[in-house]
C-alpha positions as CSV (number, residue, x, y, z in Angstrom):
1,M,-104.2,-14.4,69.8
2,L,-107.2,-16.1,68.3
3,D,-109.6,-14.1,70.6
4,F,-107.8,-10.9,69.5
5,L,-108.5,-11.8,65.8
6,K,-112.2,-12.4,66.4
7,G,-112.9,-9.2,68.3
8,D,-112.7,-5.5,67.3
9,Q,-109.5,-5.0,69.2
10,A,-107.5,-5.8,66.1
11,V,-109.0,-2.9,64.0
12,Y,-108.6,-0.5,66.9
13,A,-105.0,-1.4,67.3
14,I,-104.2,-1.1,63.6
15,L,-106.0,2.3,63.3
16,F,-104.2,3.7,66.4
17,L,-100.9,2.6,64.8
18,A,-101.8,4.1,61.5
19,L,-102.7,7.4,63.1
20,A,-99.5,7.5,65.2
21,L,-97.3,6.8,62.2
22,R,-99.0,9.5,60.1
23,T,-99.0,12.2,62.7
24,H,-95.6,11.7,64.2
25,N,-93.7,14.9,63.4
26,F,-95.7,15.3,60.2
27,S,-95.8,19.1,60.3
28,A,-92.1,19.6,61.1
29,T,-90.9,19.3,57.6
30,G,-90.9,22.0,54.9
31,I,-93.2,22.6,52.0
32,W,-92.2,21.3,48.6
33,S,-93.1,22.4,45.1
34,D,-96.3,20.4,44.5
35,E,-97.7,21.3,47.9
36,G,-97.2,24.9,47.0
37,V,-99.7,24.4,44.1
38,T,-102.3,23.1,46.5
39,L,-101.7,26.0,49.0
40,N,-102.0,28.4,46.1
41,L,-105.2,27.0,44.6
42,I,-107.2,26.7,47.8
43,H,-107.0,30.4,48.3
44,K,-108.9,30.9,45.0
45,S,-112.6,30.7,44.2
46,I,-114.2,27.4,43.1
47,F,-114.5,28.6,39.6
48,E,-110.8,29.5,39.4
49,I,-109.8,26.1,40.9
50,I,-111.8,24.3,38.2
51,K,-110.3,26.5,35.5
52,E,-106.7,26.0,36.6
53,S,-107.3,22.2,36.8
54,L,-107.5,22.1,33.0
55,S,-103.7,22.4,32.9
56,D,-103.1,19.7,35.6
57,V,-102.8,16.0,35.3
58,N,-104.9,15.6,38.4
59,A,-108.7,16.3,38.3
60,P,-110.0,19.1,40.5
61,L,-111.9,17.3,43.2
62,Y,-109.1,17.3,45.8
63,N,-108.5,21.0,45.6
64,L,-112.2,21.7,45.8
65,V,-112.6,19.6,48.9
66,V,-109.5,21.0,50.6
67,H,-110.7,24.5,49.7
68,L,-113.8,23.9,51.8
69,W,-111.8,22.1,54.5
70,S,-109.5,25.2,54.8
71,L,-112.5,27.5,55.2
72,I,-113.1,25.6,58.5
73,F,-109.7,24.6,59.7
74,G,-107.4,27.2,58.2
75,Y,-104.8,27.5,55.4
76,S,-101.7,26.4,57.3
77,L,-99.6,23.6,55.9
78,S,-100.3,21.5,58.9
79,A,-104.1,21.9,58.6
80,V,-104.1,21.0,54.9
81,R,-101.8,18.0,55.5
82,F,-104.0,16.7,58.3
83,F,-106.8,16.2,55.8
84,S,-104.5,13.7,54.0
85,V,-103.8,12.0,57.3
86,I,-107.5,11.5,58.0
87,C,-108.0,10.1,54.5
88,S,-105.2,7.6,54.9
89,V,-106.4,6.4,58.3
90,L,-109.9,5.9,56.9
91,T,-108.4,4.0,54.0
92,V,-106.9,1.5,56.5
93,L,-110.4,1.2,58.1
94,V,-112.2,0.7,54.8
95,V,-109.7,-2.0,53.6
96,F,-110.1,-3.8,56.9
97,K,-113.9,-3.8,56.7
98,A,-114.0,-4.8,53.0
99,S,-111.6,-7.7,53.6
100,D,-113.3,-8.8,56.8
101,R,-116.8,-8.9,55.1
102,N,-115.6,-10.8,52.0
103,F,-112.4,-12.7,52.8
104,G,-112.2,-13.2,56.5
105,R,-110.6,-11.7,59.6
106,S,-107.1,-12.9,58.9
107,T,-107.1,-11.4,55.4
108,A,-108.4,-8.1,56.9
109,I,-105.6,-7.9,59.5
110,I,-102.9,-8.6,56.9
111,A,-104.2,-6.2,54.3
112,S,-104.9,-3.3,56.6
113,T,-101.6,-3.8,58.4
114,L,-99.7,-3.7,55.2
115,I,-101.3,-0.4,54.2
116,C,-100.8,0.9,57.7
117,L,-97.0,0.3,57.6
118,S,-96.3,0.9,53.9
119,N,-93.8,3.7,53.5
120,I,-95.4,5.0,50.4
121,H,-98.8,5.3,52.1
122,I,-97.2,7.0,55.1
123,Y,-95.3,9.4,52.9
124,Y,-98.3,10.6,50.9
125,S,-100.5,10.7,54.0
126,E,-98.3,13.5,55.1
127,E,-98.5,15.5,51.9
128,A,-100.9,18.2,50.9
129,R,-101.8,16.5,47.6
130,C,-104.6,14.3,46.3
131,Y,-103.1,10.8,46.6
132,A,-104.3,9.9,50.1
133,L,-107.8,11.0,49.1
134,L,-107.5,8.9,45.9
135,C,-106.6,5.8,47.9
136,L,-109.6,6.4,50.2
137,F,-112.0,6.5,47.2
138,A,-110.2,3.5,45.7
139,A,-110.9,1.6,48.9
140,L,-114.5,2.7,49.0
141,S,-114.9,1.8,45.3
142,L,-113.5,-1.7,46.0
143,F,-115.7,-2.1,49.1
144,Y,-119.0,-1.4,47.1
145,F,-117.7,-3.4,44.1
146,L,-117.4,-6.4,46.4
147,E,-120.8,-5.7,47.9
148,L,-122.3,-5.5,44.4
149,L,-121.0,-8.9,43.7
150,K,-122.8,-10.3,46.7
151,E,-125.9,-8.2,46.6
152,P,-126.7,-6.6,43.2
153,N,-129.1,-4.0,44.5
154,A,-129.6,-0.3,43.6
155,K,-127.9,0.9,46.8
156,N,-124.7,-0.9,46.1
157,L,-124.7,0.1,42.4
158,I,-125.2,3.8,43.2
159,L,-122.6,3.9,45.9
160,Y,-120.1,2.0,43.7
161,S,-120.7,4.4,40.9
162,L,-120.4,7.4,43.2
163,F,-117.1,6.5,44.7
164,S,-115.7,5.4,41.4
165,L,-116.7,8.8,39.9
166,L,-115.1,10.6,42.9
167,A,-111.9,8.6,42.5
168,I,-111.5,9.4,38.8
169,Y,-112.3,13.0,39.6
170,T,-109.4,12.9,42.0
171,Q,-106.9,11.2,39.6
172,L,-107.8,10.2,36.1
173,F,-105.6,7.1,36.0
174,F,-108.2,5.4,38.3
175,G,-110.0,4.8,35.0
176,F,-107.9,1.7,34.5
177,Q,-109.3,0.3,37.7
178,I,-112.9,1.2,36.7
179,L,-112.3,-0.6,33.4
180,I,-111.4,-4.0,34.9
181,Q,-114.1,-3.7,37.6
182,G,-116.7,-3.1,34.9
183,L,-115.5,-6.1,32.8
184,I,-115.7,-8.4,35.9
185,L,-119.2,-7.2,36.8
186,V,-120.5,-7.7,33.2
187,F,-119.0,-11.2,33.1
188,Y,-120.2,-12.2,36.6
189,Y,-123.8,-11.1,35.9
190,R,-123.8,-11.9,32.1
191,K,-127.1,-13.8,32.4
192,N,-128.9,-11.0,34.3
193,F,-129.8,-8.7,31.4
194,L,-131.7,-6.2,33.6
195,L,-128.7,-5.8,36.0
196,I,-126.3,-5.5,33.0
197,K,-128.5,-2.7,31.6
198,N,-128.4,-0.8,34.9
199,M,-124.6,-1.3,35.2
200,I,-124.1,0.0,31.7
201,L,-126.2,3.0,32.5
202,G,-124.2,3.6,35.6
203,Y,-120.9,3.5,33.6
204,I,-122.4,5.8,31.0
205,T,-123.3,8.2,33.8
206,I,-119.7,8.0,35.1
207,G,-118.4,8.7,31.6
208,V,-120.6,11.7,31.0
209,L,-120.0,13.3,34.3
210,F,-116.2,12.8,34.0
211,G,-116.3,14.0,30.4
212,I,-117.5,17.4,31.6
213,W,-114.0,18.0,33.0
214,F,-111.9,15.7,30.8
215,I,-113.0,16.8,27.3
216,P,-112.2,20.5,27.9
217,T,-108.9,19.4,29.6
218,F,-108.0,17.3,26.6
219,I,-108.8,20.1,24.2
220,Y,-106.7,22.5,26.3
221,K,-103.8,20.1,26.3
222,S,-104.1,19.2,22.6
223,N,-100.8,20.9,21.9
224,I,-99.0,18.3,24.1
225,H,-98.0,15.5,21.8
226,V,-97.8,11.8,22.6
227,G,-94.3,11.0,23.8
228,Q,-93.8,14.2,25.8
229,S,-93.8,13.8,29.5
230,W,-91.8,14.9,32.5
231,I,-92.0,11.4,33.9
232,P,-88.9,9.3,33.0
233,P,-89.3,6.2,30.8
234,I,-90.3,3.1,32.7
235,S,-87.6,0.6,33.5
236,S,-87.2,-2.5,35.7
237,E,-85.3,-0.4,38.2
238,Y,-88.2,2.1,38.4
239,V,-90.7,-0.7,39.0
240,V,-88.5,-2.2,41.8
241,W,-88.2,1.3,43.3
242,Y,-92.0,1.5,43.5
243,F,-92.4,-2.0,45.2
244,R,-89.5,-1.2,47.5
245,E,-91.4,1.8,48.8
246,L,-94.6,-0.3,48.9
247,F,-93.0,-3.1,51.0
248,N,-90.4,-1.0,52.8
249,S,-87.4,-2.8,51.6
250,E,-86.1,-4.6,48.5
251,L,-85.6,-7.8,50.5
252,L,-89.3,-7.9,51.4
253,I,-90.2,-7.7,47.7
254,Y,-88.7,-11.1,47.1
255,I,-90.0,-12.5,50.4
256,F,-93.5,-11.6,49.5
257,L,-93.0,-12.9,46.0
258,A,-92.0,-16.3,47.4
259,V,-95.0,-16.2,49.8
260,L,-97.3,-15.3,47.0
261,V,-96.1,-18.1,44.8
262,I,-96.4,-20.7,47.6
263,A,-99.9,-19.4,48.5
264,L,-101.0,-19.4,44.9
265,V,-99.9,-23.0,44.4
266,V,-101.8,-24.0,47.6
267,S,-104.9,-22.1,46.4
268,I,-104.8,-23.8,43.0
269,I,-104.5,-27.2,44.6
270,N,-107.6,-26.4,46.6
271,V,-109.7,-25.2,43.7
272,K,-111.8,-28.3,43.4
273,R,-112.4,-28.3,47.1
274,S,-113.6,-24.7,47.1
275,P,-114.6,-23.3,43.7
276,E,-115.9,-20.1,45.3
277,S,-112.5,-19.4,46.8
278,S,-110.9,-19.9,43.3
279,K,-113.4,-17.3,41.9
280,K,-112.5,-14.8,44.6
281,L,-108.8,-15.4,44.0
282,L,-109.2,-14.8,40.2
283,R,-111.2,-11.6,40.7
284,L,-108.6,-10.3,43.2
285,V,-105.7,-11.1,40.8
286,L,-107.4,-9.2,38.0
287,L,-108.2,-6.2,40.2
288,A,-104.7,-6.1,41.6
289,L,-102.6,-6.7,38.5
290,V,-104.5,-5.6,35.4
291,P,-104.6,-1.8,36.1
292,F,-100.9,-1.9,37.1
293,V,-100.0,-3.8,33.9
294,L,-102.1,-1.4,31.7
295,I,-100.3,1.6,33.2
296,C,-97.0,0.0,32.5
297,M,-98.0,-0.8,28.9
298,V,-99.1,2.7,28.2
299,S,-95.8,3.9,29.7
300,I,-93.9,1.6,27.4
301,Y,-95.7,2.1,24.1
302,L,-97.4,5.6,24.3
303,V,-96.3,8.1,26.9
304,P,-94.6,7.6,30.3
305,I,-97.2,7.8,33.0
306,F,-95.8,5.3,35.5
307,Y,-94.9,7.1,38.7
308,P,-95.2,5.6,42.2
309,R,-97.8,8.1,43.4
310,Y,-99.9,7.7,40.2
311,V,-100.1,3.9,40.6
312,M,-100.3,3.5,44.4
313,F,-104.1,3.2,44.2
314,T,-103.5,-0.3,42.7
315,S,-101.9,-1.3,46.0
316,I,-105.3,-1.4,47.7
317,P,-106.6,-4.6,46.0
318,F,-103.0,-5.9,45.8
319,F,-102.6,-5.9,49.6
320,V,-106.0,-7.6,49.9
321,L,-104.8,-10.2,47.5
322,I,-101.7,-10.8,49.6
323,G,-103.7,-11.1,52.8
324,Y,-106.2,-13.5,51.1
325,L,-103.5,-15.8,49.7
326,I,-101.6,-16.0,53.0
327,S,-104.8,-16.7,55.0
328,Q,-105.9,-19.4,52.5
329,A,-102.5,-21.0,52.5
330,T,-102.1,-21.0,56.3
331,G,-105.5,-21.0,57.8
332,I,-106.4,-19.3,61.1
333,K,-104.6,-22.1,63.1
334,Y,-101.2,-21.1,61.7
335,F,-101.9,-17.5,61.0
336,K,-99.6,-16.0,63.5
337,L,-96.7,-18.2,62.4
338,A,-97.0,-16.9,58.8
339,A,-98.1,-13.3,59.4
340,I,-96.3,-12.1,62.4
341,P,-92.7,-12.6,61.0
342,L,-93.7,-10.7,57.9
343,I,-95.3,-7.8,59.8
344,V,-92.3,-7.6,62.1
345,T,-90.0,-7.4,59.0
346,I,-92.2,-4.6,57.5
347,I,-92.1,-2.7,60.8
348,Y,-88.3,-2.9,60.8
349,G,-88.3,-1.2,57.3
350,T,-91.0,1.4,58.1
351,R,-89.8,5.0,58.1
352,V,-91.5,6.8,61.0
353,T,-90.8,10.2,59.6
354,A,-90.8,10.7,55.8
355,F,-87.9,12.6,54.4
356,R,-88.8,16.0,53.0
357,N,-86.6,18.7,51.7
358,Q,-86.2,21.9,53.7
359,E,-84.5,23.9,50.9
360,W,-87.2,26.6,50.5
361,D,-87.6,27.1,54.2
362,N,-83.9,27.5,54.7
363,A,-83.3,29.6,51.5
364,C,-86.1,32.0,52.4
365,K,-84.6,32.4,55.9
366,L,-81.2,33.1,54.3
367,E,-82.8,35.7,52.1
368,S,-83.6,37.9,55.1
369,V,-79.9,38.1,55.8
370,F,-79.1,39.5,52.4
371,W,-82.2,41.6,51.8
372,K,-81.8,45.3,51.5
373,K,-83.6,48.2,49.9
374,N,-84.0,48.1,46.1
375,T,-83.4,44.3,45.8
376,C,-84.9,42.2,43.0
377,V,-85.6,38.5,43.6
378,V,-85.4,36.2,40.5
379,L,-86.8,32.7,40.5
380,S,-85.9,30.3,37.7
381,T,-88.7,27.8,38.1
382,P,-89.3,24.8,35.9
383,C,-92.4,23.8,37.8
384,Y,-94.2,25.3,40.9
385,S,-91.3,26.6,42.9
386,E,-92.6,30.1,43.1
387,Y,-95.5,28.9,45.3
388,C,-93.0,27.6,47.9
389,Y,-91.3,31.0,47.9
390,I,-94.6,32.8,48.2
391,Y,-95.6,30.5,51.1
392,Y,-92.4,31.3,53.1
393,G,-91.6,34.8,51.8
394,L,-94.8,36.6,51.0
395,N,-97.6,34.9,52.9
396,W,-99.9,34.8,49.8
397,A,-100.2,38.6,49.7
398,Y,-99.4,39.1,46.0
399,T,-100.8,40.1,42.7
400,F,-100.2,38.4,39.3
401,D,-99.2,39.9,36.0
402,Y,-98.3,36.8,33.9
403,E,-97.9,38.8,30.8
404,N,-94.8,40.5,32.1
405,L,-93.8,37.7,34.5
406,W,-93.7,40.1,37.4
407,F,-95.0,39.6,41.0
408,Y,-95.4,42.6,43.3
409,K,-95.8,42.8,47.1
410,G,-94.8,45.9,49.0
411,E,-91.1,46.4,48.6
412,H,-90.5,43.0,47.0
413,N,-89.7,43.0,43.3
414,L,-90.1,39.3,42.4
415,V,-89.6,37.9,38.8
416,V,-90.8,34.4,38.1
417,L,-89.4,32.9,34.9
418,D,-91.0,29.6,33.7
419,D,-88.5,29.8,30.8
420,P,-85.2,31.2,32.0
421,S,-84.1,32.0,28.5
422,Q,-86.6,34.9,28.7
423,F,-84.3,36.5,31.1
424,I,-81.5,36.9,28.6
425,G,-81.2,40.5,27.6
426,R,-83.1,42.0,30.5
427,K,-81.3,44.8,32.3
428,F,-81.8,45.0,36.0
429,T,-79.2,47.7,36.7
430,A,-81.9,49.7,38.4
431,F,-81.6,47.3,41.3
432,D,-78.7,47.4,43.7
433,R,-78.9,43.7,44.5
434,V,-80.3,40.6,42.8
435,I,-81.1,37.4,44.7
436,L,-81.4,34.3,42.5
437,Y,-83.2,31.1,43.3
438,D,-82.0,28.7,40.6
439,S,-84.1,25.5,41.0
440,S,-83.8,24.3,37.4
441,P,-81.0,21.9,36.5
442,D,-81.8,22.4,32.8
443,N,-80.9,26.1,32.6
444,D,-78.5,26.8,29.8
445,N,-75.2,28.5,30.5
446,R,-76.4,31.8,29.1
447,F,-78.6,32.3,32.1
448,I,-75.8,32.1,34.6
449,E,-73.3,33.9,32.3
450,Y,-75.7,36.8,32.2
451,F,-75.3,37.4,35.9
452,K,-71.6,36.8,35.9
453,E,-71.1,39.4,33.2
454,N,-73.4,42.0,34.6
455,Y,-73.2,41.6,38.4
456,D,-70.7,40.8,41.1
457,S,-71.3,37.5,42.9
458,I,-71.1,38.0,46.7
459,Y,-72.6,34.8,48.0
460,A,-73.7,31.4,46.8
461,K,-75.0,28.4,48.7
462,R,-76.2,25.0,47.4
463,F,-79.3,23.6,49.1
464,Y,-80.9,20.3,48.2
465,G,-82.3,21.0,44.7
466,I,-81.8,24.7,44.7
467,D,-78.9,27.2,44.2
468,F,-79.2,30.4,46.3
469,Q,-77.1,33.1,44.8
470,V,-76.7,36.8,45.6
471,Y,-75.4,39.4,43.1
472,D,-74.6,43.1,43.5
473,K,-74.6,45.8,40.9
474,P,-71.0,46.6,40.0
475,V,-69.7,49.9,41.3
476,K,-68.6,50.9,37.8
477,L,-72.2,50.8,36.6
478,E,-73.3,53.1,39.5
479,V,-70.6,55.6,38.3
480,V,-71.8,55.4,34.7
481,D,-75.4,55.9,35.8
482,S,-74.5,58.9,37.9
483,V,-72.6,60.5,35.0
484,K,-75.6,60.0,32.8
485,V,-77.9,61.6,35.4
486,G,-75.5,64.6,35.6
487,L,-75.4,65.0,31.8
488,N,-79.2,64.9,31.7
């Protein structure tokens, strides 16, 4: 066991396990709404991707990178998702290397294994969105932050600044991590004025380069007032949900909490024996907890921004902290007695295949059963659902006319309504059949009543998160129309 810890076999085994967990059946599940946005954007030009990012909470870097990736590997859902798989596996590697170089081999094994097996990391490694890339940049930022503490040279400063900038250009909430990293660096090198000057210049550079995107985005969204957010208000249940996905079960939350308390007590007792270890511990505690707490505070007092995928980058230093505390409390001699039971428990709670909804895939297949000539398809979409329909139904061959909320493709007549109330009063009696995808739980009764009053319902099926309904034009309307034609 000890020889295994000292060699490179450990990292190879963890990386193989990470790749296996993230590629097992990852392409068998259907697209969901946010992935539809990615698949839509990467078909556009670089200029259009940057322009449309102004209305998104996420910065444009991920979509730009995947746009280039898709030019080489294709635009299929599997190809785009595999980019996230690679990012997630590399995150495991970077965390292992960062922990091994700064905190020892046992810390590296625990931290990288936790990320490898964490359900939330597995889930978002199989998704065509920016969160796996964000975690990779967060790990690289942490790596060079730790290197900068050991060797404050130009190379480490430039690379730390670069990966921090890339991280914030992937998801703007990483700014909370940059803030605490900067405060630690300034305090640690407070007597080295030349280095402090260079660090400040580095942070100014990050701010200016990020401001190029952020300031226009802020102006574009200036009509969105504080307090408005689709994210539900933060609660203790919500936070527990996040940690349950992080540690794979609610029981493990309390097990790790107990382990952390015990390890923290042991580390405090050993402060006088090893002052350097106490400094490392303090820095890790700040890196792991302060950004998470700041996001929670903003969510409580300003606007809800706490959502598991938005805060999962904070788990990178948090897992390193757990590994360091356990290794400090047990030592290499008793490492397997402390770590193996925890890892086995985590494996027991690991979901090999992440649950994903198949409603759009199934509903679009069902549409082909009811499709006939002169059919109109109506999507009531509170978010990005039209892109899922386009992926399965139209294969991206479409044109936009946002002014009139119409999409055209061959014989398809597709209406996309971001505000379903706009539909009230529209007369679609020119169509023989209307197929409705109702994916908004907030639609008022007028929307459904309109169809009930003007059409005959011939089929309805409830999928997970979507109502598929088919309406035919009443026969009496056809008679009236024919009489009008005859009179004319």
